[in-house]
C-alpha positions as CSV (number, residue, x, y, z in Angstrom):
1,M,-184.1,45.0,11.8
2,K,-183.5,46.0,15.5
3,S,-181.2,43.0,15.9
4,T,-178.8,44.2,13.2
5,I,-178.6,47.9,14.3
6,L,-177.4,47.3,17.8
7,P,-174.4,45.1,16.9
8,K,-173.4,47.5,14.1
9,L,-173.7,50.5,16.5
10,A,-171.6,48.6,19.2
11,T,-168.9,47.8,16.6
12,T,-168.8,51.4,15.3
13,L,-168.6,52.7,18.9
14,G,-165.8,50.2,19.7
15,L,-163.8,51.2,16.7
16,V,-164.1,54.9,17.5
17,L,-163.0,54.3,21.1
18,L,-160.1,52.1,19.9
19,G,-159.0,54.9,17.6
20,C,-159.2,57.5,20.3
21,S,-157.2,55.3,22.8
22,A,-154.5,54.6,20.1
23,Q,-154.2,58.4,19.5
24,L,-153.8,59.0,23.2
25,A,-151.2,56.4,23.5
26,M,-149.1,58.1,20.9
27,A,-149.5,61.6,22.5
28,D,-147.2,63.2,25.0
29,D,-144.0,63.1,22.9
30,H,-141.0,64.9,24.3
31,C,-139.5,68.0,22.7
32,F,-135.8,68.7,22.2
33,Y,-134.0,72.1,22.4
34,K,-130.2,72.7,22.4
35,G,-129.4,69.1,23.4
36,S,-131.9,68.9,26.2
37,M,-135.1,66.9,26.4
38,Y,-138.4,68.5,27.7
39,S,-141.5,66.7,28.7
40,D,-144.9,67.3,27.1
41,G,-146.3,70.5,28.6
42,A,-142.9,71.9,29.7
43,A,-142.0,75.5,28.8
44,A,-138.7,76.8,27.6
45,C,-137.3,80.2,26.7
46,Q,-136.0,80.1,23.1
47,A,-134.3,83.2,21.6
48,G,-136.2,85.5,24.0
49,S,-139.7,84.0,23.5
50,Q,-141.5,81.5,25.6
51,Y,-142.5,78.1,24.0
52,R,-144.5,75.1,25.3
53,C,-143.9,71.5,24.3
54,D,-147.1,70.1,22.8
55,D,-146.8,66.4,21.8
56,G,-143.3,66.8,20.4
57,D,-143.7,70.2,18.8
58,W,-142.8,73.6,20.2
59,K,-145.8,76.0,20.3
60,P,-145.1,79.8,20.8
61,L,-146.7,81.3,23.8
62,K,-146.1,84.9,22.6
63,T,-144.5,85.9,25.8
64,A,-141.1,87.5,26.2
65,C,-138.6,85.8,28.5
66,K,-134.9,85.8,29.4
67,D,-132.8,82.9,28.1
68,S,-131.1,80.8,30.8
69,H,-128.6,78.0,30.4
70,A,-130.3,74.6,30.7
71,A,-128.4,71.6,32.0
72,P,-127.5,69.4,29.1
73,S,-129.2,66.1,28.8
74,K,-127.4,62.8,29.4
75,T,-125.9,60.8,26.5
76,C,-126.5,57.2,25.7
77,E,-123.8,54.7,24.8
78,F,-124.0,51.9,22.2
79,G,-121.3,50.0,20.4
80,G,-118.5,52.4,21.4
81,V,-120.5,55.5,20.2
82,S,-121.9,58.3,22.4
83,Y,-125.4,59.4,21.2
84,S,-126.8,62.8,22.2
85,T,-130.4,63.1,23.4
86,G,-132.7,63.0,20.3
87,S,-130.2,60.9,18.2
88,A,-131.2,57.5,17.0
89,S,-129.3,54.2,16.8
90,C,-130.0,50.8,15.1
91,Q,-129.8,48.0,17.6
92,N,-130.7,44.4,16.4
93,G,-132.6,45.7,13.4
94,T,-134.7,48.2,15.3
95,Q,-134.3,52.0,15.8
96,Y,-133.9,53.4,19.3
97,R,-133.8,57.1,20.3
98,C,-131.6,58.4,23.1
99,E,-133.8,60.2,25.6
100,D,-131.8,61.8,28.4
101,G,-129.5,58.8,29.0
102,T,-132.1,56.1,28.3
103,W,-132.8,54.2,25.0
104,A,-136.4,54.4,23.9
105,R,-137.6,51.9,21.3
106,L,-139.1,53.6,18.2
107,N,-140.7,50.5,16.7
108,D,-139.1,51.3,13.3
109,T,-136.8,49.0,11.4
110,C,-133.3,50.2,10.5
111,P,-133.0,51.5,6.9
112,V,-129.3,50.4,6.5
113,G,-128.7,47.7,9.1
114,D,-127.1,47.9,12.5
115,S,-123.6,49.2,11.7
116,P,-123.3,51.3,8.5
117,I,-119.8,52.4,9.5
118,K,-116.8,51.1,11.3
119,V,-116.2,52.9,14.6
120,L,-112.6,54.0,15.2
121,P,-111.3,54.0,18.8
122,S,-109.8,57.5,18.4
123,G,-109.6,60.2,15.8
124,R,-110.1,63.9,15.0
125,T,-112.9,66.0,16.3
126,C,-115.7,67.6,14.2
127,M,-117.1,71.1,14.3
128,F,-120.8,71.8,14.6
129,D,-122.2,75.4,15.0
130,G,-118.8,76.6,16.3
131,A,-118.5,73.9,18.9
132,T,-116.1,70.9,18.9
133,V,-117.7,67.5,18.9
134,S,-115.6,64.5,19.9
135,T,-115.1,61.6,17.5
136,N,-117.6,58.7,17.9
137,S,-120.3,61.2,19.1
138,T,-123.6,61.9,17.3
139,I,-125.9,64.9,16.7
140,C,-129.3,65.3,15.3
141,R,-129.5,67.5,12.3
142,S,-132.6,68.0,10.0
143,G,-134.2,64.8,11.3
144,S,-131.2,62.5,10.7
145,T,-128.5,61.2,13.0
146,Y,-124.9,62.1,12.1
147,L,-121.8,60.6,13.6
148,C,-118.4,62.3,13.9
149,S,-116.0,59.8,12.5
150,D,-112.4,60.9,12.5
151,G,-113.1,64.5,11.7
152,E,-115.9,63.8,9.1
153,W,-119.7,63.8,9.6
154,V,-121.4,60.6,8.5
155,N,-125.2,60.3,8.1
156,L,-126.2,57.1,9.9
157,G,-129.6,57.1,8.1
158,T,-131.7,56.9,11.3
159,A,-134.5,59.3,12.2
160,C,-134.0,61.7,15.1
161,R,-135.6,64.7,16.8
């Protein structure tokens, strides 16, 4: 009886440790606010209240603060399109997210393929929240990446933050 308990206990303990290490590997996601990326643990003043980035989600600190203008994050380029921080792109069948000028692999397949639309070299701008966005540029809205294509917003079907 003793010989079967120890291997079962070791297996159970190993699975628990593996689960914990996998959970830690997925932790520390970045947060995004007004086109800027913030590291896990960073604080930002949003509409007069202080928030802290906690594994990709903003948590209120219940402290008043004064808004300041953060430097905008860098964009990423792919296939003639400029992607804002937080926007996603399909590249060779895999989704990538722009994180302050660098592509991060998301390990998700693309829902609609690599190029759902034809990119025009020039065109009309789009409006977003009162700001002009140049053609062939993307934004993240409600968890989806949208492309300004000759004055029209097109949903690319890729997840974003």
